[in-house]
Each structure stands twice: as C-alpha cells, then as structure tokens.
Residue frames relative to the residue before (quaternion, step in Angstrom):
aa qw qx qy qz dx dy dz
M 1.0000 0.0000 0.0000 0.0000 0.00 0.00 0.00
S 0.4288 -0.7170 0.4958 0.2370 3.54 -0.95 0.85
D 0.4513 -0.6827 0.5079 0.2687 3.54 -1.15 0.67
R 0.5306 0.6338 -0.4089 0.3867 3.54 1.25 -0.27
L 0.4141 -0.6830 0.5430 0.2591 3.53 -1.08 0.76
Q 0.2799 -0.7349 0.5916 0.1779 3.52 -0.96 0.84
Q 0.2259 -0.7724 0.5806 0.1233 3.53 -0.81 1.01
R 0.2054 -0.7438 0.6235 0.1257 3.51 -1.05 0.81
V 0.2704 -0.7548 0.5793 0.1467 3.50 -0.90 0.94
M 0.2640 -0.7595 0.5746 0.1527 3.53 -0.74 1.08
L 0.2495 -0.7659 0.5802 0.1206 3.54 -0.82 1.04
V 0.2584 -0.7820 0.5541 0.1211 3.55 -0.52 1.22
P 0.5360 -0.6709 0.4033 0.3161 3.64 -0.72 1.03
I 0.6348 0.5333 -0.3398 0.4440 3.60 0.96 -0.80
K 0.6445 0.5192 -0.3273 0.4560 3.60 1.04 -0.73
V 0.6102 0.5324 -0.3490 0.4716 3.59 1.09 -0.66
L 0.6603 0.4930 -0.3056 0.4770 3.59 0.92 -0.88
F 0.6350 0.5337 -0.3306 0.4502 3.59 1.00 -0.82
K 0.6311 0.5216 -0.3286 0.4708 3.60 1.03 -0.76
F 0.6268 0.5191 -0.3283 0.4794 3.61 1.00 -0.82
L 0.6471 0.5281 -0.3074 0.4559 3.57 1.00 -0.89
Q 0.6661 0.5086 -0.2980 0.4570 3.60 0.91 -0.92
L 0.7117 0.4523 -0.2456 0.4781 3.57 1.05 -0.79
H 0.3308 -0.7340 0.5046 0.3116 3.60 1.32 -0.17
A 0.1647 0.8500 -0.4799 0.1418 3.53 1.08 0.87
T 0.3728 -0.6454 0.6139 0.2602 3.50 -1.26 0.61
V 0.0675 -0.8116 0.5803 -0.0080 3.55 -0.72 1.10
Q 0.2469 -0.7169 0.6247 0.1866 3.52 -1.32 0.39
V 0.1818 -0.7906 0.5820 0.0560 3.54 -0.85 1.08
W 0.2389 -0.7348 0.6194 0.1388 3.56 -0.92 1.00
L 0.3225 -0.7759 0.5184 0.1590 3.56 -0.85 1.00
F 0.5218 -0.6364 0.4845 0.2967 3.53 -1.13 0.81
E 0.8558 0.0691 -0.1090 0.5010 3.58 -0.95 1.01
Q 0.6774 0.3502 -0.3121 0.5666 3.61 1.20 0.50
S 0.0600 -0.8789 0.4728 0.0197 3.54 0.69 1.17
D 0.6732 0.4903 -0.3091 0.4592 3.61 1.17 -0.36
T 0.6861 0.4684 -0.2658 0.4892 3.60 1.29 -0.16
R 0.0409 -0.7688 0.6382 -0.0002 3.54 -1.03 0.93
I 0.1993 -0.7351 0.6315 0.1456 3.55 -1.23 0.55
Q 0.0653 -0.7997 0.5968 0.0055 3.57 -0.81 1.02
G 0.2915 0.7494 -0.5577 0.2058 3.58 -0.94 0.88
T 0.6045 -0.5457 0.4376 0.3811 3.54 -1.36 -0.05
L 0.3880 -0.7262 0.5224 0.2217 3.57 -0.75 1.08
V 0.0218 -0.8210 0.5700 -0.0242 3.59 -0.69 1.12
G 0.8181 -0.0256 -0.0018 0.5745 3.60 1.24 -0.07
F 0.0426 0.7663 -0.6407 0.0218 3.52 -1.34 0.44
D 0.2299 -0.7630 0.5812 0.1649 3.57 -1.28 0.23
E 0.7490 -0.4229 0.2769 0.4283 3.56 -1.33 -0.02
F 0.6560 0.4873 -0.3109 0.4852 3.61 1.25 -0.27
M 0.4774 -0.6888 0.4006 0.3703 3.58 1.37 0.15
N 0.3139 0.6739 -0.5753 0.3410 3.57 1.11 0.68
V 0.0953 -0.8205 0.5629 0.0299 3.60 -0.84 0.89
V 0.2429 -0.7300 0.6204 0.1524 3.53 -1.24 0.61
L 0.0854 -0.7878 0.6099 0.0106 3.55 -0.86 1.07
E 0.2372 -0.7374 0.6151 0.1473 3.55 -1.13 0.77
D 0.8241 0.1731 -0.1570 0.5160 3.55 -1.22 0.57
A 0.1990 0.8261 -0.5003 0.1663 3.55 1.07 0.83
I 0.1281 -0.7534 0.6429 0.0511 3.50 -1.23 0.75
Q 0.2753 -0.7307 0.6007 0.1716 3.57 -0.96 0.91
I 0.1097 -0.7988 0.5912 0.0208 3.56 -0.77 1.08
C 0.0360 0.7662 -0.6378 0.0699 3.56 -0.73 1.17
G 0.8051 -0.1163 0.0352 0.5805 3.57 -0.19 1.27
D 0.7922 -0.2270 0.2010 0.5297 3.58 -0.63 -1.16
N 0.5961 0.5789 -0.3538 0.4293 3.59 1.29 -0.13
E 0.0891 -0.7762 0.6230 0.0383 3.55 -1.07 0.86
R 0.0476 -0.7849 0.6178 0.0091 3.55 -1.08 0.81
K 0.3828 -0.7222 0.5285 0.2293 3.58 -0.77 1.05
I 0.1796 -0.7937 0.5767 0.0723 3.54 -0.93 0.97
G 0.3841 -0.6956 0.5126 0.3253 3.61 0.94 -0.86
K 0.7634 -0.2755 0.2364 0.5343 3.59 -0.92 -0.90
I 0.0245 0.8095 -0.5811 0.0803 3.57 -0.87 1.00
M 0.2186 -0.7321 0.6276 0.1496 3.54 -1.22 0.64
L 0.1414 -0.7878 0.5968 0.0567 3.58 -0.77 1.07
K 0.4065 -0.7065 0.5284 0.2377 3.55 -0.85 0.99
G 0.5769 -0.6431 0.3951 0.3123 3.56 -0.90 0.97
D 0.6104 0.5750 -0.3469 0.4201 3.61 1.09 -0.67
N 0.7020 0.4713 -0.2589 0.4670 3.60 1.17 -0.55
I 0.6149 0.5719 -0.3335 0.4285 3.58 1.30 -0.10
T 0.2212 -0.7680 0.5911 0.1090 3.55 -0.91 1.01
L 0.8082 -0.0485 0.0978 0.5786 3.58 0.90 -0.94
I 0.1154 -0.7509 0.6446 0.0851 3.56 -1.18 0.67
S 0.0482 -0.8205 0.5685 -0.0365 3.55 -0.65 1.17
N 0.4353 -0.6834 0.5262 0.2581 3.57 -1.01 0.86
M 0.1872 -0.8012 0.5619 0.0857 3.60 -0.77 1.04
S 0.5399 0.6475 -0.3926 0.3675 3.62 1.26 -0.25
C-alpha cells in the first residue's frame, strides 16, 4: 500500500452544467416519470434549482420527433442531462 494520499475530486453538478453552457453543447434531457420522452437541444441557461433553458429543442418519443424551439424545463422534472456533442 502506498503512503501517498489519494485525493478524490468532487464534481459539482452546477459546474458540469456550466461547462456544457460554455461549450454551447447539445444536450439530451431525460424527463422524470416520462421514461419514453427525451428533450434534446442547445443549453443556453440554467439556475441554482437546475431549471434549464434549451434552444432549438426537439421532443423525442420513440421514433417520433417534434420541434419545440426554445423551452424552459423545471429542475424537478429532470432525471438526467447528457452531452450529445
């Protein structure tokens, strides 16, 4: 065993979202209690409650896609945010 201390870096969720925002990343959002529906778009804003604003958003249900445009998703409805870029 090594005598060196291993440091663990804690990744703060807000910092991950901020990185997506800086990169103008296309993200996919999984919705809470709607496991068959995803929202995909460019992250343009968020707040401390994890409410997010997406531009050029598309609602994806199975094989069906529907253009939404600009949308604000309440943080309580978000299960997962994934970088698609």
